[in-house]
C-alpha positions in Angstrom: 179.8 169.0 290.7 176.2 168.8 288.7 176.1 165.8 286.6 172.4 164.8 284.5 171.8 161.2 282.8 169.3 160.9 280.2 168.1 158.4 278.0 167.1 157.7 274.4 165.2 155.3 272.4 164.7 154.7 268.6 163.2 152.6 266.1 163.3 152.5 262.0 162.2 150.2 259.9 164.3 148.2 257.0 163.8 148.2 253.2 165.7 147.0 250.5 167.8 149.4 248.5 168.2 152.3 251.2 171.7 153.2 252.6 172.2 151.5 256.3 174.2 154.7 258.8 175.0 153.9 261.9 176.7 155.7 264.5 177.7 157.6 261.5 179.3 155.0 259.6 177.7 153.5 256.2 177.6 149.5 256.6 177.3 147.5 253.9 173.6 146.0 253.7 171.5 145.0 250.7 168.7 146.9 253.5 168.5 150.3 255.1 166.6 152.4 257.3 163.4 154.2 256.2 163.5 157.4 257.6 163.0 161.3 256.4 166.5 161.7 257.3 169.2 159.4 257.0 168.1 157.1 258.8 170.9 156.6 261.8 168.6 155.2 264.2 171.7 155.5 266.8 172.5 158.7 266.5 168.6 159.6 266.8 168.8 158.4 270.0 171.7 159.3 271.6 170.3 162.5 270.4 167.3 161.7 272.6 169.5 160.8 275.1 171.1 164.2 274.8 168.3 166.4 274.9 166.8 164.2 277.6 169.5 165.4 280.3 168.8 169.1 279.8 164.6 168.1 279.9 164.6 169.8 276.0 162.4 167.8 274.7 163.3 165.0 271.5 164.7 165.2 268.3 161.3 165.0 266.6 160.2 168.2 268.0 163.7 170.0 267.1 164.3 168.1 263.7 160.3 167.5 262.7 159.9 165.6 259.8 157.3 167.7 257.8 160.7 170.2 257.5 162.3 169.6 253.9 165.6 170.9 255.6 166.1 167.4 257.0 164.9 165.6 254.4 168.5 163.2 254.3 170.2 165.2 256.5 173.5 163.2 258.2 172.5 162.6 261.2 176.1 163.6 262.2 174.7 167.0 261.8 171.7 166.5 264.4 173.9 165.8 266.9 176.1 168.6 266.4 173.0 170.7 266.6 171.5 169.1 269.5 175.5 169.8 271.4 175.3 173.7 270.3 172.1 174.5 271.5 172.3 176.9 274.1 171.3 174.6 276.7 174.3 173.2 276.8 177.1 176.0 276.7 178.2 175.3 280.5 177.8 171.3 279.8 180.1 168.5 278.9 179.1 164.8 277.3 181.1 162.8 280.3 180.4 159.1 278.3 177.8 157.7 276.3 176.6 154.1 276.0 175.0 152.9 273.2 172.8 149.1 272.5 171.8 148.4 269.4 169.3 145.8 268.0 169.7 144.1 264.8 169.4 140.7 263.1 171.8 141.5 260.4 174.2 142.6 258.8 176.3 141.8 261.7 178.2 145.0 263.7 181.5 143.9 265.1 183.6 144.9 262.2 182.0 148.4 262.3 182.2 149.5 266.2 185.5 150.9 266.5 184.3 153.6 263.7 181.3 154.1 265.3 182.6 154.8 268.7 185.2 156.7 267.1 183.0 158.5 264.7 180.7 159.3 267.4 183.3 160.3 269.8 184.7 162.6 267.0 181.7 164.6 266.5 180.8 165.2 270.6 184.5 166.7 271.2 185.2 163.4 273.4 187.6 160.4 273.2 186.5 157.3 272.1 187.2 155.6 275.7 183.9 157.5 276.5 181.9 156.3 273.7 180.6 152.7 274.5 178.8 150.7 271.2 177.2 147.3 271.5 175.7 144.9 269.1 173.1 142.4 269.9 170.4 140.1 268.1 167.2 139.3 269.1 168.1 135.7 268.9 165.3 135.6 265.5 162.5 137.3 267.7 160.1 139.9 267.4 160.5 142.3 264.4 164.0 143.1 264.8 164.8 139.1 264.3 162.6 139.2 261.4 164.9 141.4 260.1 162.1 144.6 260.0 163.9 146.9 261.8 166.1 147.9 263.8 165.9 149.3 267.6 168.5 151.6 269.9 168.7 152.9 273.5 171.2 155.6 274.3 172.2 156.2 277.9 174.5 159.5 278.5 176.3 161.6 281.6 176.6 165.2 281.5 178.5 167.6 283.6 178.4 170.9 283.9 181.8 172.4 283.0 
């Protein structure tokens, strides 16, 4: 069997009055992500992990923020596009593990929805998608509520 592991990381600043979308789910919040797309930092990290598993670069290379087509795009479209790349023919996602560092709002009530939405887009069952949320105990830019950072790891296998 042929397996590959990919790791992704992304960060976005927070600002008042913007929507907060994480893992394909709209989260009620007074702040949201500053970004060219919808700013779904969790999906961006996941895309980078998937691209990394096959040494295909990063989402900034595939979906540059200088292209109008990607302005405000739903990041689930980016995730679907990554998995539709010719290089992904013959490969399947085994599992994904995502850690979100965000001081507020609390994400626990939304974890199940994120897992389900991500699994749906990747074509796997939700029990193969882990989403964990943590704070930074008020330390650093995350603790000061200036931004969010996300780490993602995926395992893929050749079908």
